[in-house]
N, C-alpha and C positions, 0 to 999 in steps of 0.2 A: 739437679733441677729443684727449684724451690717448690715446696708443698705447703700451702696455707695451714697453720696450726689452729684450725677452727676450734677444737675442743679447749685448748689452752686459752684462746682468746675469750671464748664464752665463759670459762671458769673465772677468769680475771674480772671480766665485766660484772658477773653476777655476784661473786662471793668476796671479792677484794674491793672493787670500786663502788659497790653498793647498788647495782641495778636491781637485784632481786628484792631488796627492801623497798625500793621506789615502786616497782611493779606491784608489790603486795599492798602498798598504800593507796594505789589507784591514781597516782599523779601522772602516770604514763597512759591513762585511759585503759583501753582494752588490750594493750600490748602485753603479751605473755611469753612464756618460755618457748612455745611452739613456733610463734612467729619470729622471735629473735633467732632461734636456731635455724629456721628456714632461710632467713636473710643472710646470716653469717655463712651458712653452708654454700649458698649460691654465689655469694661474693668470693668465697674461698675457691670455688670451682672456676670462676671467671679469672681470678688472679693466677691460679695454677695452670690452667689449660690454655688460656688465651693471651694473657699479658706476659707472663714469664717467658714463654717460648720466643717472643720477639725482642726480648731485652738485649741479647747479644747482638742481634742485627742492628738495633738502634745504636748500640755503643760503637760498633765498627763503622757503620755508614755515617751516622750523625745526620743532623738536619743540614740541608744544602740550599744555598741561595743561588738560583739559576735564572738568568734573564730578569732579574728584579723580583722574582717570586720565590718563596720558601717552600721547599719540598721536604716532607717528612720521610723517614726511612721506609724501606719497602715493608708493606703490610700494615703500617701504622694508621694510615687513613681508614682502612677497613676496620681495624681494631677499634678506632674511636667511634666509628658508626655502630659497631656492635655494642659499645659502651652506652651510646645513646638509646639503642633499642632496648637495652636492659633496664632503663629508667634509673640508672645509678646516680645521675647528676642531681636528682631532686629529692634525695632521701630526707633531708632536713628542711627543704625549702617550703615556703607557705603553700597551703592547699589552694588558695585563691588563684595561684598562678601555675597550678599543675604539679606542685610538690606533694610530698607525703607527710611532711611535718613530723617526722620521727625524731627521737632524741639524738642529741649530739653524740651520746655514748656509742650508738650504733654506727654513726657516720665515721667517727675516728677509728673504730675497729675495722671498718671497711677500708678506710684510707691506709691503715697499716698494711693490709693485704695488697692493695694496688701498688703501694710503694715498694713492698718487698718484691713484687713481680717486676716492676720497672719504675724506679723513682723518676726517671726522665719523662715517662708517659704520664704518671700520676700528677705531675705538676700542672698540666692543663686543667683538669677538673678542680684541683685545689684552688687555683687562682679564680676560676669561674665561681665556685661556691662563695668565696670571699666577696667577690664583686656583687653577687646576688644579695648578700646580706647588707652590703653598704647601700645599694640602690633601694632595697626594700625598707631600710631603716630611715634613710635620709632623702630619698628621691621624691620628686613631685608625683602627683597622681598620674600626670601625663607620661612621665618617664617610666613609671611602673607599668602602665598600660601598654606602652609601646615596646618595651624591651624585656620585661621579666619572664614572660611565658617562654620565649625562645631561649633565654639563658637558662631557665630552670630545666627545660628539656635537654639542654646541651647542644642544640642546633647552632647557637651562637655562644662563643666562648668569651671570657672576660680577662682583663689584665689589670695590673697595678703599675702606674707610671710615676715613680718618685725620683729616682736617682738621675743626676746629671754629672757630666765629667768633673765638675768642680764642687759638687754637692752630693756627698754620699750620706752618711749618718746625720750630717748637719743639714737637714732638709730646709731650714730657714734660709740657706744661701742660694736656693734655686733661682734661675733666671727665666725659665719659660714664662711667657706672658700671654695674657688674655685681653681681648678687646670686646667691649659691649657693642651689640648691634640693636637697632630699633625694634626688631621683631622679637626680642627677648633671648635670642641666641648669642653666642660668643664666637670669636675667632681665636684660635690657639696657635701660637708660634713658639718653636723651640726644639731642643734635642733632649731625648731621654735615652739613657743607656741601661744595660742589664735588664731588659724587659722580657721576662719569661713568657714564651709562646706569644710574643708580640705580633708575629706573622706566621701563617702556616696554611696548609691546604686541606685541613680536616673539617673545618666548620664553614658555614655559609657566610658568617659575619663575625667580626671580632669587636667587642665593646671595650674600649680603653677608658679607664678611669685615670685622669691626668691632673696632677697638681700644677697650678700656674698662678701667676701673680697679676692682678689688675693694675692699671697705671697709677691709680690713687691709693693703692694698698699700703698699709703700715709696713714698716721694715720687719724682717725676721719672720718667725712662725705665725705671728698674729696677722700677717697679710697674705696668707695662702688660701686659695680657693680650689675646690674640686670640680672637675668637669667630666661629663660623659661624652666621649668622642668616638663614634662608630667608624669602622673601616668603610662601610657602605651606609649612606644615608637611607632612611626608612620612609617610604611613602605613607600617605594617610591611610591606605588600605592594608598596611602591614607588609607590603611587598618591598623588595630591595630596590633602592634607587641608585643614583650615580655614586662613583667612588669619591670618598672624602679626600681632602688634601693632606694625606699622611702616607708614609711608606717606611719600610725597613731598609735602611741604608747598608747595613752589614750585620754579619753574625759573629759572635765571639767564638774564639777557638779556646776551649776550656779543658781543664784537668779531667772533668768527668761530666756526667749527665749529658752525653753527646747528642742523644736523640732529641733533647729539648732545645728548640731554637731560642737562644738568648740574643735579643735584637737591640741594635741601635735604631731608635725610631726618630724620624724627622717629621715635624708638624709645621704645616703652613709655608712651604717654600715655593708653592705654585705649580708643583708637578701635576696635580689633579685639580679639577674644578675650574669655574669661570674666573675666580679671583683667588689671590693668595689668602691662606688662612684655613686651618682645619675647623670645621663647624662643630661646635660643642654646646652642651647645655649644663647649666649650673646644677650641682648636686648639693642640697642643703643651702646654706646662706653664704653670701660673699664674705671672704676673709675668715671663714670658719671651716675651711676645707680639711685642715689637719685632723680636727675632731672627727669628721666624717670618715677620713681615710683610716683612722685608728680602729674604727669598727671592722674594717677589712684586715688591718694588720694584726689585731688581736686574734681574729679567726685564723690568720695565717701562722701566727706564732705557735699555737697548739698543733696545727697541721704540720709545721716543720718539725716539731718535737716527734710527731708520729713518723716522720721520715727517718729520724735517728733510730727509733724502735724498729722500724721496718728493715733498715739496712743491717742492724744488729742481728735480727732474727734470721735473715737470709744468709749472712756471713757465718752465723753459728751452725746453721744446717749444713752448709757446704763444708765447713771445717770438720764437723763431726763425721760426716759421710766419708771424707778423705781419710781421717784418722782411723776409722774402722777398716778401711781397705788397704792402706799403705802399711807395709811391713818394713821394719828396720831394727836391727839389733835384737837383743833378747831382754825383755823386761824383767825386773827383779821378781824372783819367785816363779818364773816361767818354767814349766815342765814339758811343754809340747815340743814337737820337732820344728826345726827351722826358726826363722825370725818371727818376732812378735808384731802384731799390729801396734802402731804407735799410740793408739788410744790407751794401751796398757802401761805406757811409760808415765811415771808420776808427774813430770813437768808438763807433759802434754795434757794429762788429765786436769792438772791445775788450771791451765789456760782455758780449756773447754768449760770447766765449771765457772770460771770467772766470766766468760762470755755469756753463759746461760743466766747467771745471777744478774749481771748488768742488764741483759735484755729483759728479763722478767720484771726487774725492779723498775726500769724506765717505762715499760708498758703499764704497770700498775699506777705509776705517778701520772702518766698522761691520761689514762682512763679516769682516774680520780678527779683530775682537772675537768674533764668533760662532764663528769657527774655533778661537779659543783656548778658548772654553767647551766646544765639542765635544771638543777634545783633552784638556781637564781631566777629562773623564768617561771617556775611552777609552784614554789613553796610558800607563796602568800606572805604571812606575817614574818617568816624567817628569811625572806628573800635577800635582805641586806646582808645577813650573815653569810649566805651562800655567794653573793656577789663579791664579798671580801675574800672568801675562801678561793674562789676562782681567780681573783686578782693575785692572791698570794701564790697560787700554784702555777699560774701561767709562765712566769719567767723561769721557774724551776723545771717545769715540763719541757720548755723549749731548750734550755741550756744543758741540763743534765742528760737528757735523752740524746741530744745531738752530739755531745761530748762522748757519750757511751757508744753511739754509732761509730764514731771514728776509732775509739779505743778497741772496740770489739772487732771491727773490720781489720785493724792492724794486727791484732792477735790472730785473726783468721789466717792472714798471710804467714805469720810465724808458725802456726800449726802445719801449714803446707811446706814449710822449709823453703828450699830453693825454688821448688815448683810454684810457690806462691808469688814469686817475683816474675813469673812468666805469664803473659797475658792470657794464654790459651786456657789456663785452669779456671779463669773467671774470678779468682779470689781478689785480684788487684782492683777489678772494677768496683767492688763494693767500697774500698777505701777511697778511690778516686771520686765516686759519686757522693760518698758521705761527707767529704771534706768541706763542701760548700755550706752544709747545714748549720754549723756553728757561726757562720759569717752573715748570711742574709736574714732578712726580717728582724734586724736588730742584732748586732754581734752579741756573743754571749757575755762579753764585758759590759755591754749596754744593758743586757738583761740583769746582770748583777747590780748595776747602778739602780735600776728600777726596783729590784727586789729590796735592796737595803734602804733606799731613801724614800720610796713611795709606798711599798707594800708592808714592811715591818711596822711602820707607825699607824697603820689602819686601826681605828677605834682605840687610839692611844696605846697600841701594842697588845690590846686584849685579844685580837684575832689570832696572832701568832702564838701568844701564850696559851690560849685555849687549844690550839692545834697541837702544840707540844704536849699538853695534858692528855689529849687523845692518844698520842703515841706512847706515853707512859702507861696508859691503860692496856695497850697491846702487850707491852713487855710484862706487865703484871699478869695478864691472862696466860702468857707462856709459862710464867713461874707457877701459876695455879694448876696448869695442865698436868704436871708431874709426868710428862712423857719422857722416857729415857733417851730417846733419840735426839732431843734438843740439847742435851749436855749442859754447857754453861751459856747457852744462847740468851736466856733471860737476863743474866748478869751482864753479859756483853752489850745487849741492847740498852740496858739501864745506863751503863757507862757512856755509850755513844749519845744517848738522848741527853744525858747530863752535860756532855760537851756542847751539844747544840744549844741547850738552855743557857749555858754560861756565855757562849758567843753571842747569842741573841740579846741577852741582858746587857752585855758590854756595848753592843752596837746601839741599842736603844738609848743607853745612857750617854754615849758619845754624841749621838745625833741631838739629844736634848740639850747638850752642852755646846751646840753649834760648832762641832768639830767634824764637819762632814768629810773633809779630806782624809782624816784618819780612818773614818768608817769605810770610805771607798777603797782605801789601800788594802783592806781585808775583805772586800765584797766578793771577789771571785772565789777565794777559798771558802767563804761562808756558803756560797751557792752550792759548791760541791759537797760540803759538809751536810747541808740540808738534804741533798739528793741521796747521799749514802745512807743517812739515817732513815729516810723514807723507804729506801730499798730494803733495808733490814726489817723494818716494821711491816711493810706490805708482804714480804715473803713470809714472815711469821704469821700474818693474818691469814694468808692463803693456806699455810700448813695447818693452822688450827681449824680452819673451815673444813678441810678434807679429812683431818684426823677424827672429826666427829662421827664419820661413817666407818671408823675402824680402818681407814686407809691413810694415805698421806705420807708414807715412809719416804718417798722420793722428795716430796716438798720439804719435809722436816730436814732431810739430809742437806738439801740445797740451802735452806735457811741457816742451818748450823755452819755450813761452809762460808756463807756470806758474813755471818757474825764473827767468825774466827779469822777471816782474811780481809774482807773489804772494810769492816768496821774498825779494824786496827788503825786505820788512817785518821780516824776522827780526832784523836787527841792532837796530832800534828796540825791538822786543819784548824782546830780551835786556837792553838798557839799562833798560827799565822794570821788569824783574824785579829786577835788582841795585840799582836806585835806589828800591826800595820803601820803605826807611826814610825817605827824604826826603819821599816822598808821604804817608807816615803822619804825619810831623811837621807837614806843611802842613795835613792834614785836621784834626788836633787843634786847630790855631789857627783855621782858617777855618770849621769846622763846629761849633764849641763853642756 
């Protein structure tokens, strides 16, 4: 059974991602260690004792569409009501609407624990939090007044409606349409697919944010508008009114996250209401809906990165517990009677250390991204720097962490051996659940495009060059520490950072020369290269922080393992980046 690693999460937040420095500066107000620890401890308790025990039930039963209504797995409705009672939905929400306005760093840490307990369950509040931010940032005063308080409390959940059968990542191809009405409302018509928690029985109302096109809209993404479309209309006094003209037509049968209802939604076919058309209200301006939706999508991309971290943590815990109990053969050097626990076998130990290093590295990357987001909102004169840092880290946090979730969950099955392939052990569920995360909220290939073409050129490349300079300083600090346990870690970090530096310089030069296709051919290897270097540096930063108290032997050992094993890949990745043109030429020949 999963147990929330509260101490490890708190350490990474405070000493690797930078929360302690921000609290000391006063930018987080009166937030201090005691309150942070109390929130994390209670979040960990809820995830461990209430969410995790229902995860297997959710996986086995799944969400069910019965007589036109979606039913959640047994116990999940009560679990969600307990979630509401705990006030968890409003951690970062604005105080004016009942939220606590706490830093994003705390929220993503809590999200990690919810997702480790059950990724399928945590998807509901994840989408609602993103919808809250979109409405609060772009919605009219009337929309905020009508909807935000109930969404912040969690009594009403939120969704994001982008995808259509013919329009996946190419959002500009969508066909859902909107019609203006004289009273200022709109009527929405169309079909949306893959709508997470689009229909369920846990909340009193569901607030859909729907992308659609007006009749006179420009073609492509320039002609998309965003609309708020509630399941139930809301009366002037705030009470729920009649059912809106929308419904869930079917549920997807998925590889994983079975407890999460993934819906095909139909808008405006006349099933409900006096006339055809789902009633909605504009969010932001007409034909500028994609910019509004990106507020929600950027929130979701970091949240999805946390799903990768969460699955990696849960899979690592399960694999380690199994490896300590399972006996098989005799490990080298074993002197005891009988068979050895498989944790003593070198190859199993290697897999477990890889799992732990990838988990802790992706956690640190994601928390550092949340730190940058918090600083961008609080840092005054340096806010632009932090906005760019958050922009740079977001595609890495999303892609590297979700790839790590899949990789670690797969290793977890390998540690279990044949038993990992059997559903009853629970190891397979983590891989099934994790596999969607590199796909949704922008595939990891799209994240690589974003990283290379939009984020590297920020401030003419000075943002990424400055960040690499900070990583070099970490390697130099390891060198100065003179701690024997690090071995050759400093030198290996320096080499890996040099690989990143060289690949970055090459990409910036190629982009400046208008050779984008060559740059994109190496974008995905570059994304992994960046993530691995960050993993090594952040593990080193954590080891240095703890070694200052005369501790840190375990962190130093894990950092050294990562430097000697994971970072050995960076030279190959660098070469794959700069040889992208050859790869592109081969693809044009072989895939024509």
